[in-house]
MARKOLVEX-337670 format. One line per field, with one value per residue (C-alpha): residue in three letters; x, y, z. Coordinates in Angstrom, 2 decimals, always signed. Last residue first. Layout:
! residues N
aa	c(ALA, ...) $
east	c(X, ...) $
north	c(Y, ...) $
up	c(Z, ...) $
This chain:
! residues 242
aa	c(LYS, GLU, GLN, GLU, GLN, SER, PRO, PRO, ASN, ASN, LEU, LEU, SER, GLY, ALA, GLY, GLY, VAL, PRO, ALA, ALA, LEU, SER, LYS, GLY, LEU, ALA, ASP, ILE, CYS, GLN, GLU, LEU, ARG, HIS, ASN, CYS, GLY, ILE, ASP, MET, GLU, GLY, VAL, ASP, THR, VAL, ILE, ARG, CYS, GLU, GLY, ALA, GLU, LEU, PHE, ALA, ASP, GLY, THR, MET, GLY, TRP, ALA, SER, VAL, LYS, GLU, PRO, ALA, LEU, GLU, GLN, ILE, ARG, VAL, PHE, GLU, ASP, PRO, ASN, LEU, LEU, VAL, GLN, LEU, ARG, THR, PRO, THR, GLU, PRO, LEU, SER, SER, LEU, ALA, GLU, ASP, VAL, LEU, THR, LEU, LEU, GLN, SER, PRO, GLN, ILE, ALA, LEU, ASP, CYS, ARG, ILE, VAL, GLN, ARG, ALA, VAL, LYS, GLU, VAL, LEU, LEU, MET, LEU, GLU, ASP, ARG, ARG, ARG, GLN, GLU, TYR, GLU, ASP, LEU, THR, GLN, ARG, LEU, GLN, VAL, VAL, LEU, ALA, ASP, VAL, PRO, SER, VAL, ALA, GLN, GLN, LEU, ASN, SER, ARG, ALA, GLU, CYS, LEU, GLY, GLU, ASP, ARG, GLY, GLN, GLN, HIS, GLY, GLU, GLU, TYR, GLY, ALA, SER, ARG, GLY, ALA, GLN, TYR, GLY, GLN, GLU, HIS, GLY, GLN, ASP, PHE, GLY, ASN, ARG, ARG, MET, GLN, GLU, VAL, GLU, GLN, GLN, LEU, GLN, ASP, GLU, ASP, ILE, THR, GLU, GLN, LEU, ALA, ALA, THR, ALA, ASP, GLU, PRO, PRO, LYS, LYS, ASN, LEU, SER, PRO, PHE, HIS, TYR, LEU, ARG, LEU, THR, GLY, ASP, ILE, ALA, ASP, ASN, LEU, THR, MET) $
east	c(-28.12, -29.06, -31.23, -33.17, -33.54, -35.07, -33.13, -34.15, -36.74, -36.61, -32.81, -32.47, -34.68, -37.80, -38.32, -42.03, -43.75, -45.93, -49.35, -50.08, -51.83, -52.22, -55.79, -56.72, -55.26, -57.19, -60.45, -59.70, -58.77, -62.04, -64.12, -62.22, -62.90, -66.63, -66.68, -64.51, -66.73, -69.81, -72.81, -73.27, -76.85, -79.07, -82.17, -85.91, -87.24, -84.59, -81.10, -78.88, -75.24, -72.75, -68.99, -67.12, -65.64, -65.52, -68.62, -68.68, -69.82, -73.10, -74.91, -78.51, -80.46, -84.13, -84.46, -87.17, -85.82, -82.19, -83.27, -85.25, -82.26, -80.13, -76.86, -76.94, -77.96, -75.38, -72.60, -73.71, -74.07, -70.57, -69.15, -71.25, -70.25, -73.44, -76.37, -79.44, -82.72, -85.79, -88.90, -91.71, -89.22, -90.09, -90.07, -87.57, -84.64, -82.23, -83.65, -82.76, -79.13, -78.92, -80.40, -78.03, -75.00, -76.16, -76.66, -73.12, -71.94, -73.56, -70.55, -68.66, -65.45, -64.98, -66.27, -63.69, -60.86, -61.78, -62.17, -58.85, -57.04, -58.62, -57.62, -54.02, -53.68, -55.31, -53.13, -49.98, -50.90, -51.61, -48.30, -46.42, -48.09, -47.32, -43.66, -43.41, -44.83, -42.38, -39.46, -40.55, -40.92, -37.51, -35.86, -37.59, -36.43, -32.87, -32.88, -34.18, -31.61, -28.82, -29.89, -29.87, -26.38, -25.17, -27.02, -25.75, -22.53, -24.17, -27.03, -24.58, -22.69, -25.93, -27.00, -23.63, -23.86, -27.35, -26.36, -23.34, -25.38, -27.96, -25.29, -23.47, -26.71, -27.61, -24.15, -24.14, -27.54, -26.55, -23.26, -24.91, -27.50, -24.82, -22.68, -25.67, -26.66, -23.08, -22.70, -26.07, -25.21, -21.85, -23.32, -26.09, -23.54, -21.31, -24.25, -25.61, -22.19, -21.77, -25.19, -24.50, -21.21, -22.93, -25.63, -22.97, -21.02, -24.16, -25.04, -21.53, -21.77, -25.18, -24.05, -20.98, -23.11, -25.55, -22.69, -21.38, -24.82, -25.29, -21.91, -22.62, -25.93, -24.37, -21.90, -18.27, -16.70, -14.13, -10.79, -9.23, -10.16, -11.67, -9.36, -9.89, -9.54, -8.10, -9.39, -7.25, -7.74, -8.29, -7.05, -3.99, -3.23, -3.63, -1.38, +1.27, +1.28, +0.00) $
north	c(+89.79, +90.07, +93.10, +91.21, +88.24, +90.46, +91.75, +90.54, +92.60, +91.61, +91.83, +95.17, +93.75, +95.56, +97.98, +97.99, +101.30, +102.34, +103.15, +106.84, +108.53, +112.27, +112.02, +109.54, +111.80, +114.79, +112.85, +111.80, +115.36, +116.66, +114.06, +114.77, +118.48, +117.87, +115.87, +118.41, +121.26, +119.86, +118.60, +115.40, +114.20, +112.35, +110.23, +109.93, +112.15, +114.72, +115.57, +117.92, +118.03, +120.88, +121.11, +124.29, +124.75, +121.44, +119.61, +117.97, +121.20, +121.19, +124.50, +124.67, +125.36, +124.40, +125.13, +127.82, +129.41, +129.59, +130.70, +133.62, +134.58, +135.25, +137.12, +137.18, +133.55, +132.81, +134.28, +132.38, +129.10, +129.55, +129.65, +126.68, +124.46, +123.59, +121.15, +121.61, +120.04, +119.14, +117.06, +116.82, +116.63, +118.45, +116.00, +114.49, +116.14, +118.04, +121.41, +120.67, +120.09, +123.25, +125.37, +123.88, +124.59, +128.18, +128.72, +127.48, +130.12, +132.75, +132.49, +134.80, +136.10, +133.31, +130.80, +131.98, +131.93, +128.41, +127.23, +128.75, +127.11, +123.76, +124.05, +124.93, +121.89, +119.57, +120.83, +120.48, +116.98, +115.95, +117.42, +115.59, +112.32, +112.94, +113.67, +110.58, +108.46, +109.95, +109.32, +105.72, +105.24, +106.81, +104.53, +101.47, +102.45, +102.94, +99.53, +97.84, +99.66, +98.69, +95.05, +95.20, +96.67, +93.71, +91.26, +92.87, +90.85, +87.56, +88.20, +89.18, +85.92, +83.96, +85.92, +85.25, +81.55, +81.30, +83.30, +81.07, +77.90, +79.15, +80.16, +76.85, +74.95, +77.07, +76.61, +72.88, +72.46, +74.55, +72.68, +69.29, +70.19, +71.39, +68.26, +66.01, +67.74, +67.65, +63.95, +63.10, +64.97, +63.23, +59.78, +60.42, +61.48, +58.49, +56.08, +57.68, +57.54, +53.90, +53.00, +54.94, +53.06, +49.72, +50.63, +51.72, +48.50, +46.42, +48.29, +47.75, +44.04, +43.82, +45.79, +43.54, +40.41, +41.91, +42.77, +39.19, +37.79, +40.17, +39.24, +35.54, +35.88, +37.89, +35.13, +36.01, +37.96, +36.20, +37.91, +35.36, +32.55, +29.47, +26.48, +23.57, +20.22, +17.26, +13.84, +10.99, +7.23, +5.77, +8.62, +8.99, +5.31, +5.17, +8.18, +6.56, +3.39, +0.00) $
up	c(+71.34, +75.00, +74.24, +71.56, +73.92, +76.57, +79.51, +82.97, +84.81, +88.50, +88.35, +90.13, +92.81, +93.72, +96.55, +97.12, +96.46, +99.38, +98.04, +98.53, +101.43, +100.97, +99.68, +102.40, +105.08, +103.74, +103.89, +107.46, +108.41, +106.95, +108.79, +112.00, +111.55, +111.21, +114.43, +116.18, +114.99, +116.65, +114.74, +116.73, +116.31, +118.79, +118.31, +117.83, +120.65, +119.88, +121.16, +119.18, +120.18, +119.82, +120.25, +119.33, +122.77, +124.60, +125.86, +129.28, +131.00, +129.07, +128.56, +127.41, +124.25, +124.16, +120.47, +120.70, +123.91, +122.84, +119.40, +120.92, +123.09, +120.03, +120.82, +124.64, +124.82, +122.15, +124.28, +127.41, +125.48, +124.10, +127.62, +128.74, +125.78, +123.96, +124.16, +121.94, +123.11, +121.09, +121.80, +119.25, +116.37, +113.14, +110.24, +107.75, +109.58, +107.29, +108.35, +111.97, +111.03, +108.93, +111.75, +114.31, +112.11, +111.49, +115.22, +115.79, +113.32, +115.58, +117.85, +115.45, +117.05, +119.57, +117.01, +114.46, +116.97, +118.05, +114.48, +113.42, +116.33, +115.54, +111.89, +112.77, +115.01, +112.49, +109.64, +111.75, +112.87, +109.27, +108.09, +110.80, +109.80, +106.13, +106.87, +109.05, +106.20, +103.68, +106.01, +106.51, +102.76, +102.12, +104.70, +103.21, +99.74, +100.97, +102.65, +99.51, +97.35, +99.74, +99.57, +95.77, +95.81, +97.86, +95.55, +92.33, +91.99, +92.91, +90.50, +87.77, +88.23, +88.00, +84.93, +83.28, +84.09, +82.65, +79.58, +78.97, +79.44, +76.97, +74.43, +74.76, +74.25, +71.23, +69.68, +70.41, +68.81, +65.78, +65.37, +65.74, +63.15, +60.72, +61.26, +60.86, +57.64, +56.30, +57.14, +55.69, +52.49, +52.24, +52.87, +50.38, +47.74, +48.42, +48.30, +45.14, +43.47, +44.47, +43.16, +39.94, +39.50, +40.08, +37.58, +35.04, +35.54, +35.18, +32.00, +30.59, +31.28, +29.71, +26.63, +26.12, +26.29, +23.81, +21.46, +21.61, +20.91, +18.00, +16.48, +16.86, +15.12, +12.27, +11.39, +11.62, +8.74, +6.48, +6.28, +8.60, +6.20, +7.67, +8.15, +5.60, +7.16, +4.97, +5.72, +6.85, +7.04, +3.48, +1.35, +3.51, +3.38, -0.41, -0.78, +1.32, -0.87, +0.00) $
């Protein structure tokens, strides 16, 4: 057997494809699809990483800003509290002096009012006595006004006066003395006068009227005592603190 016969009987020649020949279209499409899927996965992974990094950075910045604001506010509040406490300690001695000074001024003001009231009362009594000594008929005017204010004429009437004034009035208007039943009473001071009727008794004396006037004057002079407040009773507002 020859070599050619052996080759023809056992071997078959294989023809390699040409390098210039294009691959089938199906293979090209499959390869392109595989490349697109890989690229898409890479892009998705890159976007996920970018989103994670961006979210992490934003969260970090937000947390940092919130922490800064909270710490700033807390530090400001603590600083104001400490400053107010220090100011309170520094002002306490001055505050005590202010309270003491206010109390001293109030006491002085009250003494001044009391002295003024005593002076007014003393002067008024002197004026009344001098006026009644000069014009005793003024007591007659007081009695006449009091009787006119009664709702009806009393059936029993008696007018009590100081004995010295009764003597002067008896000389001045004896008819009134008789009509009103005037008489002297040693227990009554000068300027005092009482009217006694069957229904009651009235005090129309000068002392009674003077006491009413003094009481009204005292109320008009009286003023509410201003309490001495602390210098820190009105803390500064937030606008002033800024």
